[in-house]
N, C-alpha and C positions, 0 to 999 in steps of 0.2 A: 423579518429582521434577516440580514444578509448572515449566511454562515460561513465559517471557514473552509477552507481546503486542507485537508491534513494527509499528510505522508507517513507511514509507520515502519521503521525498521523491526521486521517482526523478529527475525533470527531464528531459533530453535523452537519447535512445536512445545518444548517444556516449559517455554515461558508462560503457558496457558496455567500451569500450575503453581507460579510464584517466580521468586527471583528478584533481582536487583533492579529489572527495569519497569516494572509492576507499577511502582509508586507514579512515576511519571505518567503513565496510561491512566490512572485513577484520576489524578488530578486533572489531567485534561477533561477528562469526562465531567468533573463537577465544575470547571470552569465552562466549558461550552455549553452546558445543560443538555435538554433534550431537544434535538432535531425532528423535522417532521418525518426525516428518512434520511438513509445513507445509501450513496453510490458508491460500491467499493471494488476497484481493479486490482485483482490480486496476481501475484506472479506464478499462482498455483491452477490458473484456469487459461491455458492456451487452445484457441480453436482454431480452424480455417473457416475464415468467416466470422463475424460479429455476433456474438449471443449476450442474452440478459436473461437473467432468472426471474420467472413470472408466477411463481407459486404462491399460496397463501402462507404456507408453512414448510420453508427450506430446510432441507435434512441437513444434519450436522455430519459432515465429510471428514473422515481419518484418513487423509490421503499420506499416510508414511506407514512405517513397519519399525519394528524393532524398539518400541517404547515400552514406558510401562502399562499394565493393565488401567491403572487410573485414568491415564491420559486417553487410551483408548475408549473409555467408558464414557470420558466426559460429553454432555451435551451443552450447546447453546441454542435454545430454542426461540431466538428471535424471530418476529414474525417476516415474511416477505410482503412485498406491495405490488399486485399486479396493476395497480392505477400508476405508482411509480414506472415500474417496468414500462408499461404503453407510453409514458412521458419520454423516458430515455430512449426507446425505440422511434417516437416520433423525430427526437433530436438529431439519433446517429445512424438510423437504418438498421439497428440491431434487432436481429430475431429473437423474440421470446421464446423461452425453454422453460421445461421443467425438468430437464435432464441433467441439472447440477443442482447445488446447494450452496452453504456455506463450507468453503475449504479453510484449513488450517491458518492459511494467512489472513482471514478473515476473523475466524473465532478466538484464536488465541490472543488475538489483541483486543477484541473487544468485550471479550469476556471480563475486562479490566476497567475498559473505557465506560462500558454501559452493563454494569454486573446483574443487573435484574432483567436484562435480555428484553425491554420494551421498548427499543428503538426499530422501526423496520428497516430491513437490509435488503439491498439486492446486490447482486454481482453482476456485473460488466466484465466479458473475457477479453483476453489478450489475441487479438486478429493477428496468427503468424504469417497472413499472407501480405501484410502491409511493413515498411520500414519506419524506422524511428520519426521520421519528419512526418509522415503520415499519421502516427499514432497522436503526435503533438498536435496537428491538426483536426483531428477527431476530436481530441480531447477539448478543445476549444469550444465545440458545439454544447458542452454540458453546463457551460457558465451561467446561462440564465437558471439552471437549479438552485444555485446559491441563494438568489433572490427569492426563490419559491419555498426557503425554509428548508432546503436540502444540502448535506455534507456532502462533497465529493472529496473521495479519499482513495490512496493508493497503499499497497503493503507490499514491500520487497526488501531490498536491501542495497544502499550505495556500492558498498563492497561486499562480493559474496563469492569466495573461493573455498567450498568445501575440502578441495584437496592439500590446501595448506593450513587448513583450520586446526589450532592446536588444542586436542582435547583434554589436555591437562590444564590450560590456559597460558597466559604468559602475554607479554607486550606484542603490540602490534608492530606489524611489518611496516617498515619505511614507506614502500610503495602503496600499501593500503591508506595509511595516514594521507601521502599526497594525494591521492585520487579523492577521499573523503572531503580533506580540505578545498580541492579543486571544485567540486560539486557545490560545496557550500559558499564559496567566492561567486561562482556562478548565479547562485540564487539570489544572493544579497545583492548582486549587480544587476537582476533583471536580465542575464545572458542567455536567455532562452535557446540561442542558437548553438553556443558552447555546450549548453547541455546535449540537446540533439545530436551535436556533434560527438558526443562522448570520447571516443577514440584517442582525438586530441586533447582531450582535458588534462592528460598527464602522461609523463613520459612512459611508464609502464602501466598504462589504463587497462589493458587485457589481461593483468593479472588480477585486478580488481573484477573486472567483467567479464570471465571467460565465457559466460552464454548471458544473453541479456534479458532472460526473463524476470529476474528480480530488480533492474534497472528500468525498465522500461514504465513499471507503474509510477515513478516519480515524475515522468512527463506528462502525466493525466493530473497531476498537482501542479506542477509548473505553469502549464497551462491556464490555471486559473488564475496566476499572478498579476494583477492590475499594477500599472505605474504607481511607486510610492506606499504601496499597501503594505502594512504591518507585516514583518515576517521575522519569526523565531525557531529555534532549534531545540530539540529536547532528546534525552538519553545520548548524547552526543559521545557514543562510545565504541569502540571497535571491540567485538568477543572474540577470545581465542586466536588473535592476531589478524583474523581476516575476514571477519563477518561484520558488518557496521550495523549498528542499532539505531543511528542517527535519525530521528524524526525530524519534520518541518510541518510549521503551522503558518498559513497564510491567511492573515485576516484576524 
C-alpha cells in the first residue's frame, strides 16, 4: 500500500513531553497505521556529503541544552533498519553511517505518532554542499519508497526565527503569517518551483527563514507530491509569534 509523505513542524523539544500539538500527531499515527519504515529528514542533522543512519538500534540524541531533566532523560527506542538504509543509499548515493541516531527533530514528534516505538526509523542528513534545487531533485529519488511501504518524512518549521520568538506567548507576526500562508498556497497549487525559490515566496521571507535548515526538510516532502494527490495540513498554528507548527500530509 502506498504510504503518505509527511512534514512535521516540530517546534520546541518540550513538545516531546506534551502540549497542544501532540493530539494531532497522535491522531495522524492512528490514521496512517504502522508503515514498514520511515525515512526522516530532520533540520538537526547537517553534514558535508549525504549520510543515512544504518544501525540496528539508533541512539536517542539529546541535541539541546537547558531543558528539564525529564526531557534529557527521555528515550525513544525505535529500531533502525540497515536494510532500509541500504535501499536509501541505493536510491540516493548516501553513505551509511552509525555516527548519528535519532535527533530531537525526529523523536520529539514520533514519540507521539508511534508511541510504542515499534516502527523502524532511519534518518537522511541534510547535505550542506548542495542548494535548494538540488535538495528537491535528490528527494525525488525517494519516491519509490512510498510504494514499498515506507513513509518519507521531513521535520523542521516553515517559519523558524528564534530571535523574534515570544517566550511569554502572543499572536503571530504579520510577516510570519504571510510566509506560512504562501508556503501553503504553493503546496495546494503544486507549485514546487515557488517552494524551492522560497526567498521570493513573500515580501519578508528572510525574516521567516533566517537560516534554511528548518525549511529544507519540507522540500523532501514536496518532492513526493504527485499532480492531484490529496493534500492536508495539521497543527496549522504559529507558536510564540515566529515558529510555525504547520504540518503537511500528502496522500
